[in-house]
N, C-alpha and C positions, 0 to 999 in steps of 0.2 A: 517438267518442275520451272518455276519462275524462278530466276537467278535475285538473290536480293539475303536483306537479313531479316532473322526470324527475332521476337520478343518476346521473352515470357512474362507472368506478373501474379505477384498472391492478393488476395485482398479478401476482409471479413476478420473473423476470429481463426487461431490458425487450428492444426489437427497436430497429433507425433505424428503424424505420419503424410505433412503437406509436404513437404522438401524430400522425401522420398518421389512424389510426384517430378518435380520437380527437377532430380536430378536423371529420371528418365526423356526429357523433355528435352537437357544438357545432352545427355550422350545419344539419344535418338538423332538431334540433330546434327553430328559430325559425323553420320554415316552417308548424310546427302550433302556434296559439293557446292549445289546449289545452291543451299545455306553456307553462305559464307561465314556469318558470325551471331549467334545466339548472345542476344542483348538482354539486359534482365533491367527491369524496372523495379526502383526503389519507391517503396511504399508503394506500390500499386498505380492505377491510373493517377491520381493525384502527382506524384512523385513523376511520370512521363511529362506530364502537362507542365509540370518545370524544368524537364530536360534534367530530371535524376536519374541515367544510366550507364549503367555498365557491361563492360566485354568479359561474360560469363564464359569465351574463349580460353581468357586471360589467369583463370584459377586450376590450382595443379590438380590430375585425376585424379587425385586420394582424394582431395576437398572434394570434388564432384560424391566420388564413391562414398564416401563419410556422410554425405549429407543425407541419406537414407535413415541414417539413426538418429539426424538430431531433429531434436523437436523447436517449435517454435515457426516462423516464417521466417529463412533465411536471407531474402530479399525485403523483408519489411514488410507491413499490410496497412491498409488504409480502411476505411467506411467512407469513401465520398460517389454522393450522387453527382454523376454526370447532367449536366443543365445545355441546354441549345447552344450555347452560345460557347460551348466549350469543343464541339465539334470540328469548326474550323482550324482553331489550334491544334485540335487530336491532329487534322490532316497533314497541317503545316511538321508536325515533329515525326509523323510515321514518313514522308519524303524527306524531311530532314538527314534522319537515321536508315534512308531506304529500307525501310521494313515493308516487308511481304506475307510476314507470318506472323501471325497474335497468336497468342495461346496465355490464357486469364484464367488460374486454378482460384476456384470458391465456389459460393453456395449459391442461392435463388440472387440475391441482389449482386453477385461476381457476373452471372449468366445473363443477366438484361444489361449490363453495363458492354458486353461483348458484344453481347446483339445488337443493340444500339449504331455501336463502335462498325460493325463490319455491313449492318441495311447501309448506315453515312456512306462507307467508302462506297459502298456497293452505286450507288446513286447517282456518284459525282465519279464515276467510271476511274476509281482511283483501284485497281488492280490487288486487292489483297486479303488473304484467306485466313478468317478468324474462328477457331477452335475450343469451345470450355473444357475444362477440366473437371472432374467431380470432388467437392468438399465439403465438408461439412459435417460435426459430430455430432446435429439435431439429428441428421438422416432424414431432412422433409424435401427431399428436389424430387418432384414427380421425373419418371422416363426412365428410373433405374433403380433397382432390386433392391439395393443400397449406396450407400455413398464412403467412398475412403475415407477415413476417420475414425468413421462410425465404431466399429470393431472396438478400435484400441479404446476410445472414449465410455463404452459402455463394457467392458473389462475394467477400466478404471474405479466404472462405479461399484458392478457387481463385488470386485475383492473390497473396497474402500466399504460397502454397505455390511460385508459380512465381517470384516473387521468392527468394525464400528458395533456389531452389532452383540459379539462376543462380549465386549466391554460392557455396555449396555446390560449384557445379560449379569456378567458379573457383580457389576454391580447395580443393582437393581434396589438391593437397600437401602443407597442413597440416591440413585438419581430410578424417577420409574420410567422417563420415555426418552427416548432420543428421534429426531427429527432431520434428515437428509434432502437436502436440495441439489437437484440435478441444474443444468441449461438446457434450454428446448424452449422458448418462446411460446411457439404456438403449435407443437407434437411433442408425444411425449414418449417418444421412442428410449432418451435416453435413462428415465424414469422406471420405465417400465422395463431395461436390461437389468436394474436392482433384483429382480427375482431368482435371477440365476445364481443369486450368494445363498437360496435357502434348499438346503439338504432334508432339512429334520420339520414337524412341524413347528419347533418352538421358535427355529430360527428367524433371523431379521432375512428380508423385511417382512412385514404382516398389515400393512395397509400400502398401497400404491396410489396416489395422488394425479392425474393426468389430466391437460389439457383439452382433449378430448371428451370429455363429462364436467358436467358444472359443478362445483362445489358446491357442497350441503352444509352447513356446518351441524347443526342435531344431528344429522345421520352422521358424520363426520364424530364429534363428540361419541356418538353412541357405539359407535365400531371401536374407537380407543380403548371406550372402559371396557366390552365385553372382552378384545385380546388383554386384556390389563385384568382383568378378573379370570380368567382361563392361566395365564404366564406369568402374572406376575409385575409383566414392564410390558412395555410398547414399540416397535419400530415403525416407524412412517416415512417413507419416498416422497416427496412430489416434486412436481415441474415445477419449475420457475413461472411461467406463465400459467399454473391454476387459476379460471376465472368464476365470480359467481353466475350466475343464470341470467340475470342482467347486462352480462358481459366486463364488469368491476373487475377489476384484477383482486386477487386476495393478499397480493402482496400491498398492495394503495401505491404502488409507481404510477405516477403519472407524466415522468422524462421521458424525451421520445428520441433516437437519431437521427439524419438526415433523412431519412428512407422511411421515416414515420414509423418507426417501433420504437415501443415500448420500450424501456429500460430496465431492467428486470434486477434483482440482488443487487452485489455493492454499487454498482453503477448508476443506480435508480435511486438509490439509499435504503434502502429497504430489503425486505424480501417474503416470498410466502412462507418462509420456512421458521421464521423469527416469530410471524401471525399467528401461526397455527401453533405456537409452544405459548404466545400469551392466551388462546385461546383454552388453551389443553390446563396449562397452572392457575389461570382463573377459574376454573370450573372444577377442580379436581381439588386443586393448591398441593400439587403433586411438584416434586423440582426434575426438571428436566435439561436437555442441552438440545441445541438447532445446529448444523454444519451445513453450511455454502461456501463450497468449493469453488467455485466460478471458473477462472482460466485454468485451473489445475488440470479440471477434467480435459483438454484441450490438448494437452502441452505433457503431459506423464510419460514420457520414452521409455522409464523403467516398466512401464507396465503394456506394451504395444503389442498387438496383436500378430502375430507372424501373417495370416493370410492376407488380414488388413495392408501390412507393408507392403506384400507383393504385390495387391490390387493398387493399389496408390502407386507403383512405379509403376507398372501395365499401364497404366491408364496415361501415362505424360509419353510415353513411347509412344502408345496408338493415335494421341494428339497431334506428333508430328508424322505420323506414319499416314494418317488421313489427310493432311492439308497437303502429304507430296503428291497423293493422287488427284487433287484440286479440289476437293470436300470441305465447304465453308458453312458457318452458322450451326453450325452443330455442336453436341456435348455427348463426351465420353460416355457412355452407358455399361452398368452391370446388370449381365440375365442368368438369371440362377437357372442351372440344368440339372442340379440336383441337391438337397439337401444331407443324405446321408447316401454314401459320399457324398462329400459337398464337391460339388461342380462348377463352375460358372464359365460362360464366354464375353468379348465385348461388344457392344452392340453401341449405336448413336440413338441420337435425341435430338432435335431439333432447338435451337434455345430458343427459340418462342414459347414454347412448351412447359421451358423451364422457369423462366421469368420472371422474376418475383414472388410466382404463389408456394406456399408451403403445402407438401404432402401429411396428413395427419394419422395418424396409425386404425387401421381397419377395422371394425367391427369386431368381425374373430378374434381379433387379438387379445379385446378387454372384455372380463367377466361379465357376467349380467349384471351384480351389483354395483359396477363401475368402482368398484378401490381394489382388483386388483389383475393380474394377466393371463389367460389361459395358454393350454399346451400350444396350442398351434405356433403361438407367438413365443415360448422357449425352442418349439424346431426351426424357429427361423434364425434366433440371434445366436445358438448354441455352437453355431461351426465359425460363425464370425468372432467371436469373441474368444475361443480357446479351450482348455482346463483352463479351472482354478485352482488354486493352490488348496490343500489340503488341511486339515486342523483335530485334533482331537480333545478329545471332553473325557476328564476324569470318567471310573464307572463310578465313584462315590459310594464303595461298601462303607454304609455306617458300622460302630463299634455297639457292641452290644455292652452295656454295663453290669 
């Protein structure tokens, strides 16, 4: 191993378990005497450019351990797209802090960042090893069965939709429909997870709209009416990035971030859920509500999936182990070996295969009508989410006058 310092950063939106990966990195680094210090980027690569760096070995061991169950991004995050002129400055920073190991925890944009940095250092003959650690609630990274953070966010969605559905069912004399929007700009993994909430035919959700299928307004309204005629109310779950056949966002959002991604929901000042609400209300004259939880899905520490927590921590440790063996230019990945019982192993995938791209749900996970999921998806998602809370219903024995 090279002697020098390691540095770790977090980028993009948080997850409920991103700090478990951070904990794994810090604790694993301590096992290698060649790694003299484990440093932290405050606010990701943007903070590193500004020399906003902290010494994580100065933190109390109990603080590092407690990171496992601490939500949000403990180091601070950013959404900064590196410019060509940033790389000489980054090299100066690596040299200044004697950094030989770089670990970034994030999604596809983050993998692009570490991929470009690792390539630049190699071309400049600066000995540095860079390993990516997967994270995103969107679950849209290539090269891995799923991403740390998805299981907990999916659990949040499933529980929320189950509880909101119970409320809507019992309030159907007042509100005839409810719409729940999930994050995930180009993939419907989180919206699909809401199907785990259903145990009876009339349970929420009744309709699931994902970005992988073009939105058809007339078909949607007909589906809503069909459900209403059957149950007296309707639960709809939509991914934030659903679009019309011509690619226009249903949300009508036009604001973009530094990576040219459309800002959906509150970030873009509008939402698909609000537009769907408007369509239903204007067509049928019904009263209903829409729920846009935004980042709450990303940091609900009270609904963590235990397997998600375990895997996030393991990915952080694995990144350090890989670097200790001279591995660079790779992202840690998760390979599923079995769903029942659930078993997995850790593997690697080249950063170049992950950077920027987004992995959609496969066709086999979406029903033929394009408005719900299949049993194959439920088998995929159940072990990642874990058991959900069970609730009861009154039998409703009517009194005979």
